[in-house]
MIZAPA-537748 format. One line per 8 residues: their letters; for each residue y, z, x of N, C-alpha, C. Coordinates in pm, whole numbers, padded with zeros to 5 digits. Example, Ala and Ser with C-alpha at 12.3 -4.5 7.8 and 13.67 -1.06 7.14 Angstrom:
BEGIN
AS	-00569:00780:01319:-00450:00780:01230:-00330:00780:01320; -00225:00708:01285:-00106:00714:01367:00003:00787:01290
This chain:
BEGIN
MSNWVRNG	12447:11452:12414:12353:11451:12303:12243:11349:12329; 12124:11380:12282:12010:11291:12298:11941:11278:12163; 11847:11183:12157:11767:11173:12035:11625:11133:12069; 11535:11164:11978:11392:11142:11993:11339:11095:11859; 11248:10999:11861:11194:10947:11736:11054:11003:11715; 11034:11063:11598:10902:11118:11561:10873:11081:11417; 10758:11024:11394:10718:10982:11259:10824:10894:11193; 10886:10808:11274:10987:10716:11223:11124:10776:11201
KKIGYSVH	11141:10905:11232:11270:10972:11212:11340:10992:11347; 11470:10965:11348:11550:10993:11468:11597:11137:11462; 11564:11213:11566:11596:11355:11572:11693:11379:11687; 11808:11430:11655:11909:11458:11756:11891:11596:11816; 11930:11609:11941:11923:11740:12007:12011:11737:12131; 12041:11855:12182:12116:11865:12308:12041:11959:12401; 12054:11935:12531:11992:12021:12632:12101:12062:12731; 12113:12193:12751:12212:12245:12845:12148:12354:12930
GAGVPILA	12176:12349:13059:12134:12456:13148:11992:12442:13198; 11953:12540:13278:11819:12546:13334:11774:12691:13333; 11645:12710:13315:11593:12846:13311:11500:12866:13193; 11494:12988:13144:11407:13022:13032:11448:12939:12909; 11352:12872:12844:11388:12783:12733:11418:12855:12602; 11523:12808:12535:11560:12857:12402:11566:12738:12307; 11501:12749:12193:11518:12654:12084:11622:12713:11990; 11733:12642:11972:11843:12692:11890:11860:12605:11766
FHGTTQNA	11879:12671:11652:11907:12603:11526:12049:12636:11483; 12129:12534:11452:12267:12556:11407:12269:12584:11256; 12390:12602:11201:12405:12634:11060:12442:12515:10973; 12458:12541:10846:12497:12441:10748:12630:12375:10786; 12639:12245:10770:12756:12158:10798:12777:12134:10947; 12697:12196:11034:12722:12192:11178:12632:12094:11251; 12658:12079:11383:12567:12008:11472:12543:12096:11594; 12486:12037:11699:12448:12117:11816:12567:12187:11883
DAWNQVRE	12686:12132:11868:12804:12193:11931:12834:12333:11879; 12777:12370:11765:12805:12501:11706:12772:12616:11800; 12675:12595:11888:12633:12701:11979:12712:12703:12110; 12807:12613:12129:12875:12600:12258:12938:12730:12307; 13012:12798:12220:13083:12919:12265:12987:13029:12306; 12881:13046:12230:12781:13147:12265:12708:13108:12393; 12666:12983:12399:12593:12937:12517:12676:12954:12644; 12802:12916:12638:12888:12924:12756:12920:13069:12795
ACPTSFQW	12907:13161:12699:12935:13301:12728:12812:13379:12775; 12696:13314:12774:12573:13384:12813:12578:13426:12960; 12551:13554:12988:12552:13600:13126:12424:13567:13201; 12325:13513:13132:12196:13481:13191:12172:13331:13182; 12099:13277:13277:12071:13133:13278:11952:13101:13187; 11978:13017:13090:11874:12969:12999:11885:12817:12990; 11779:12755:12944:11790:12615:12902:11796:12613:12750; 11914:12577:12700:11935:12572:12555:11898:12433:12503
VTFEFPGS	11804:12427:12412:11769:12304:12342:11809:12325:12197; 11917:12260:12154:11966:12277:12017:11920:12160:11932; 11838:12191:11835:11782:12093:11741:11886:12066:11632; 11905:11939:11598:12003:11903:11496:11934:11871:11363; 11983:11933:11257:11928:11911:11124:11944:11764:11083; 11862:11717:10990:11883:11582:10935:12027:11566:10886; 12090:11457:10928:12228:11432:10889:12332:11499:10977; 12287:11561:11086:12379:11624:11182:12368:11556:11318
GESAMPTA	12483:11540:11384:12482:11486:11520:12411:11353:11530; 12310:11349:11617:12234:11226:11640:12117:11210:11544; 12089:11309:11461:11976:11299:11368:12010:11205:11252; 11909:11132:11208:11926:11039:11096:11952:11115:10966; 12021:11048:10876:12043:11106:10743:11909:11121:10671; 11891:11229:10597:11766:11246:10522:11758:11147:10407; 11639:11104:10376:11617:11013:10264:11555:11085:10145; 11531:11215:10161:11475:11299:10057:11522:11441:10085
PIELDIMI	11504:11534:09992:11541:11672:10020:11475:11723:10148; 11551:11801:10226:11500:11854:10352:11395:11961:10325; 11280:11947:10389:11175:12048:10377:11176:12133:10503; 11194:12263:10486:11210:12355:10599:11092:12349:10695; 10969:12352:10643:10852:12354:10731:10836:12225:10810; 10872:12112:10749:10864:11984:10821:10968:11982:10932; 11088:12031:10905:11193:12036:11005:11152:12125:11122; 11090:12238:11093:11044:12329:11198:10934:12263:11281
DDAVALMH	10843:12194:11214:10736:12124:11286:10794:12021:11381; 10899:11951:11338:10966:11854:11426:11030:11924:11545; 11093:12038:11521:11161:12109:11629:11062:12160:11733; 10950:12214:11687:10848:12264:11781:10786:12148:11858; 10761:12036:11790:10708:11918:11858:10806:11867:11964; 10935:11876:11935:11036:11837:12033:11028:11926:12156; 11017:12056:12137:11007:12147:12251:10883:12116:12335; 10772:12088:12270:10652:12052:12344:10671:11921:12419
ELGHQKFH	10739:11826:12357:10767:11698:12421:10851:11718:12546; 10940:11817:12543:11027:11848:12658:10957:11934:12762; 10831:11968:12736:10753:12044:12834:10753:12194:12815; 10802:12241:12699:10809:12384:12673:10702:12423:12570; 10592:12477:12617:10486:12520:12526:10518:12654:12461; 10594:12737:12533:10639:12866:12481:10789:12878:12503; 10858:12938:12409:11004:12942:12415:11057:13050:12321; 11182:13087:12341:11252:13179:12253:11323:13097:12145
VVGYSLGA	11344:13158:12030:11408:13088:11918:11528:13169:11870; 11641:13101:11854:11760:13163:11797:11811:13074:11684; 11874:13136:11585:11928:13058:11475:12045:13127:11411; 12138:13046:11361:12259:13096:11295:12265:13047:11152; 12286:13137:11056:12301:13103:10915:12176:13030:10865; 12187:12909:10813:12067:12836:10774:11973:12820:10893; 12030:12809:11012:11948:12802:11133:11870:12930:11157; 11924:13045:11114:11851:13172:11126:11729:13171:11034
VAALQCAA	11746:13113:10916:11633:13098:10824:11524:13013:10890; 11566:12902:10951:11471:12815:11021:11404:12889:11136; 11482:12967:11211:11426:13042:11325:11324:13145:11278; 11355:13215:11169:11262:13314:11116:11132:13248:11068; 11146:13136:10998:11027:13066:10951:10946:13011:11068; 11015:12967:11171:10948:12918:11291:10867:13030:11355; 10926:13148:11366:10856:13262:11425:10736:13305:11341; 10749:13287:11209:10641:13327:11118:10523:13232:11122
TQHESVLS	10547:13106:11155:10442:13003:11145:10396:12948:11279; 10469:12977:11386:10438:12918:11517:10416:13028:11622; 10324:13118:11593:10302:13235:11679:10271:13200:11823; 10196:13093:11843:10153:13059:11979:10267:13007:12065; 10375:12962:12003:10486:12904:12078:10605:12997:12093; 10628:13084:11997:10751:13164:11992:10737:13295:12068; 10822:13312:12170:10820:13433:12252:10906:13544:12192; 11017:13507:12130:11104:13604:12064:11188:13529:11962
ITSLCGWS	11252:13605:11873:11333:13547:11768:11464:13625:11756; 11575:13552:11743:11704:13614:11714:11760:13549:11588; 11785:13631:11487:11843:13585:11361:11988:13629:11356; 12079:13532:11343:12222:13560:11337:12275:13520:11199; 12314:13619:11118:12364:13595:10982:12261:13520:10897; 12138:13564:10906:12032:13500:10830:12001:13572:10700; 11911:13514:10622:11869:13573:10495:11731:13522:10460; 11664:13589:10366:11529:13548:10328:11522:13483:10191
VSDARMKI	11612:13519:10101:11614:13461:09967:11760:13438:09926; 11789:13320:09876:11924:13292:09826:11942:13357:09690; 12036:13453:09682:12059:13521:09554:12163:13444:09472; 12196:13496:09353:12285:13425:09261:12422:13400:09322; 12478:13502:09389:12611:13485:09448:12609:13377:09556; 12506:13377:09638:12495:13277:09744:12481:13137:09684; 12402:13123:09579:12384:12992:09517:12515:12939:09460; 12592:13026:09397:12722:12984:09345:12815:12943:09460
TFDLWRRL	12808:13018:09570:12889:12985:09688:12849:12851:09747; 12720:12828:09762:12673:12700:09817:12713:12583:09727; 12705:12605:09597:12747:12500:09503:12897:12473:09518; 12976:12577:09537:13119:12560:09560:13144:12480:09687; 13070:12510:09793:13083:12433:09918:13059:12285:09892; 12953:12254:09819:12920:12114:09792:13035:12045:09720; 13092:12111:09622:13200:12053:09543:13327:12035:09627; 13360:12133:09710:13479:12123:09794:13465:12011:09897
IAIDSELF	13349:12002:09960:13327:11897:10060:13336:11759:09995; 13284:11747:09873:13289:11619:09803:13432:11578:09771; 13520:11677:09750:13660:11647:09720:13736:11614:09847; 13725:11704:09947:13805:11687:10069:13757:11787:10173; 13715:11739:10289:13662:11829:10393:13768:11925:10446; 13895:11884:10444:14001:11975:10489:14022:12088:10389; 14011:12058:10261:14021:12162:10158:13907:12262:10176; 13786:12210:10197:13672:12297:10222:13696:12385:10344
MRYALADG	13750:12329:10451:13768:12405:10573:13874:12513:10558; 13978:12487:10480:14078:12592:10455:14012:12712:10388; 13927:12683:10290:13854:12791:10225:13759:12859:10323; 13685:12779:10402:13586:12835:10493:13648:12928:10596; 13762:12889:10651:13829:12973:10750:13881:13101:10685; 13941:13088:10566:13997:13204:10498:13889:13305:10461; 13772:13257:10424:13665:13345:10378:13565:13379:10487; 13564:13299:10594:13462:13317:10698:13501:13410:10811
YTAAGLEA	13633:13429:10832:13681:13516:10938:13723:13652:10882; 13736:13749:10970:13793:13878:10933:13945:13864:10925; 14009:13966:10868:14156:13965:10861:14216:13960:11001; 14155:14032:11094:14206:14033:11232:14192:13895:11295; 14081:13830:11269:14062:13695:11323:14163:13597:11268; 14194:13612:11140:14291:13522:11077:14433:13547:11126; 14464:13670:11163:14596:13700:11220:14619:13617:11346; 14516:13605:11428:14527:13527:11552:14530:13378:11523
LEPMIDMV	14462:13337:11417:14448:13195:11385:14568:13139:11308; 14634:13224:11231:14736:13178:11138:14846:13091:11200; 14901:13123:11318:15010:13041:11372:14972:12896:11400; 14840:12870:11416:14798:12733:11448:14705:12675:11342; 14709:12733:11220:14614:12693:11117:14625:12546:11080; 14747:12490:11076:14763:12350:11037:14708:12254:11143; 14694:12301:11265:14631:12220:11369:14481:12239:11368; 14437:12362:11340:14294:12394:11344:14218:12330:11228
VPMAASTV	14278:12329:11109:14205:12281:10991:14154:12138:11006; 14238:12039:11041:14183:11903:11053:14081:11889:11165; 14100:11964:11274:14001:11960:11383:13868:12014:11335; 13871:12128:11265:13748:12188:11215:13684:12100:11106; 13767:12040:11021:13715:11955:10914:13640:11833:10970; 13684:11787:11085:13619:11670:11147:13477:11701:11195; 13442:11828:11202:13307:11865:11248:13208:11876:11133; 13256:11867:11009:13166:11874:10894:13074:11752:10895
QPGSDAHL	12945:11775:10900:12849:11669:10924:12813:11589:10798; 12776:11461:10815:12743:11376:10700:12631:11431:10613; 12539:11505:10674:12426:11559:10598:12452:11694:10535; 12577:11737:10532:12608:11872:10483:12559:11897:10341; 12570:11798:10254:12525:11818:10116:12374:11845:10112; 12299:11776:10197:12154:11799:10204:12124:11938:10260; 12204:11983:10357:12186:12118:10409:12207:12221:10298; 12312:12200:10220:12345:12294:10113:12241:12292:10001
ELDLRINI	12185:12175:09975:12079:12166:09875:11959:12250:09920; 11930:12249:10053:11824:12334:10107:11862:12481:10097; 11988:12513:10127:12036:12652:10116:12004:12710:09978; 12024:12629:09876:12001:12675:09739:11856:12712:09712; 11764:12652:09787:11621:12671:09762:11555:12775:09852; 11629:12838:09941:11567:12923:10043:11494:13043:09981; 11368:13056:10019:11289:13175:09986:11177:13186:10089; 11203:13262:10194:11101:13284:10298:11060:13431:10301
EDSLAHIT	11080:13500:10189:11052:13644:10183:10910:13676:10230; 10812:13600:10184:10673:13628:10220:10644:13603:10367; 10729:13524:10433:10707:13492:10574:10743:13606:10668; 10834:13694:10624:10882:13799:10714:10768:13887:10767; 10671:13914:10683:10559:14000:10723:10470:13935:10828; 10484:13805:10846:10399:13733:10943:10467:13717:11079; 10587:13768:11095:10658:13757:11223:10611:13869:11315; 10556:13830:11428:10504:13927:11524:10581:13926:11656
APCLVIGG	10659:13822:11681:10737:13815:11805:10851:13917:11799; 10893:13970:11915:11007:14063:11917:11128:14001:11849; 11189:14076:11759:11294:14020:11674:11425:14098:11687; 11534:14026:11710:11669:14081:11708:11739:14023:11587; 11795:14109:11504:11867:14066:11383:12013:14105:11400; 12102:14005:11391:12246:14029:11406:12315:13989:11276; 12401:14077:11225:12475:14048:11105:12621:14085:11118; 12705:14026:11034:12847:14055:11033:12880:14155:10923
LEDRWVDI	12946:14264:10959:12978:14368:10862:13072:14319:10752; 13152:14215:10782:13246:14161:10683:13207:14022:10636; 13079:13991:10644:13028:13860:10602:13032:13851:10450; 13112:13759:10396:13124:13742:10252:13021:13645:10195; 12960:13566:10280:12865:13465:10233:12721:13514:10242; 12687:13575:10354:12553:13633:10371:12575:13782:10398; 12575:13859:10293:12608:14001:10302:12523:14071:10407; 12580:14172:10472:12509:14246:10578:12378:14303:10527
SKSRHIAQ	12368:14325:10396:12243:14376:10341:12127:14281:10367; 12155:14152:10380:12049:14053:10407:11989:14075:10545; 12075:14100:10645:12026:14127:10780:11951:14260:10784; 12004:14359:10714:11936:14489:10710:11798:14476:10648; 11787:14396:10544:11657:14375:10479:11558:14306:10575; 11606:14205:10646:11519:14136:10741:11469:14234:10847; 11560:14314:10900:11523:14410:11005:11423:14513:10954; 11440:14556:10830:11347:14653:10771:11211:14592:10743
SIPGSQLL	11207:14461:10722:11084:14393:10683:11000:14347:10801; 11059:14342:10919:10987:14296:11039:10966:14417:11129; 10842:14462:11142:10813:14582:11222:10865:14570:11366; 10931:14676:11413:10976:14682:11551:11102:14602:11581; 11164:14544:11480:11283:14462:11506:11404:14550:11535; 11503:14489:11602:11629:14557:11633:11739:14499:11545; 11832:14583:11502:11943:14538:11419:12074:14566:11490; 12159:14463:11498:12292:14476:11556:12394:14431:11452
ELPAGHLV	12485:14521:11416:12589:14489:11318:12722:14476:11390; 12785:14358:11377:12909:14331:11447:13027:14330:11349; 13146:14367:11397:13264:14369:11310:13321:14229:11290; 13251:14148:11214:13287:14007:11199:13249:13957:11061; 13305:13842:11026:13265:13772:10906:13148:13679:10937; 13124:13583:10848:13010:13493:10871:13031:13406:10995; 13156:13379:11029:13183:13295:11146:13181:13376:11275; 13089:13470:11281:13068:13555:11398:13036:13472:11523
IGECASDV	12978:13356:11504:12939:13270:11615:13060:13228:11698; 13179:13231:11635:13302:13204:11708:13383:13329:11732; 13387:13416:11632:13471:13535:11639:13421:13636:11741; 13289:13647:11757:13229:13743:11850:13129:13673:11942; 13166:13556:11992:13072:13476:12071:13018:13551:12192; 13104:13622:12263:13058:13693:12384:12964:13807:12349; 12989:13877:12239:12899:13984:12196:12763:13929:12156; 12763:13817:12086:12637:13753:12047:12562:13707:12171
ATAISRHI	12632:13647:12266:12569:13598:12389:12506:13712:12467; 12578:13821:12480:12526:13937:12553:12402:13993:12484; 12406:14002:12352:12292:14055:12277:12168:13967:12291; 12188:13834:12281:12075:13743:12297:12017:13752:12437; 12104:13755:12538:12059:13763:12677:11979:13890:12701; 12029:14002:12651:11960:14130:12668:11826:14128:12599; 11823:14075:12477:11699:14071:12400:11592:13987:12472; 11630:13869:12516:11533:13781:12581:11488:13839:12714
SQI	11579:13903:12785:11546:13959:12917:11445:14073:12909; 11435:14133:12791:11341:14243:12772:11199:14196:12744; 11182:14067:12717:11051:14014:12681:10963:13996:12805
């Protein structure tokens, strides 16, 4: 992990590999490690630069509500600082929202966009879910993680996980980042609907057919709203980034290779 200071803020990030540059955004409660399984499964050589949200990894805790456009501006400035004037963008969950907004506002830098379990507007069910996450994390991160695993995986995924659940829960709970409440506060405010029409870079939209948190209809809507985009629906829950890591890696590699 590395960090960079911009405008008095410490920004954490990780760099792995060599080749075509990718700017990756992780999801709520996560840090740069969230992309490890997908990155390691990629059949193509890329340089992955994973930007860490405020309060995640090496990034400083936010002192005010997180503003999506400011965070994106920091991420793009980081890529330029690393010598990448043009790059591909991928994002998962809240990171997919960031990736979509990045593609909508940074046309000169973004070569392609991949949205994984993303959405454009937080609806009532999502807001209630995000509020529940905040309350569970405030009580006990292990309690939150038991819920997250039960609701985030498919039944088939849980069958494989069940024999070791008591070992997995504390390990997974330890990854919940200090800035998670700030991430969730941003989740509640998401509305990038008007930005979708401004995305011109080639777009791949991936969604989980059994996603209980970000319904597959959200990915379908994004794909319908961005001209020429591709939609891939995987047999997974919201935690597709772990459950179908190799499928996600192959899809991202194929998408970028076509650019």
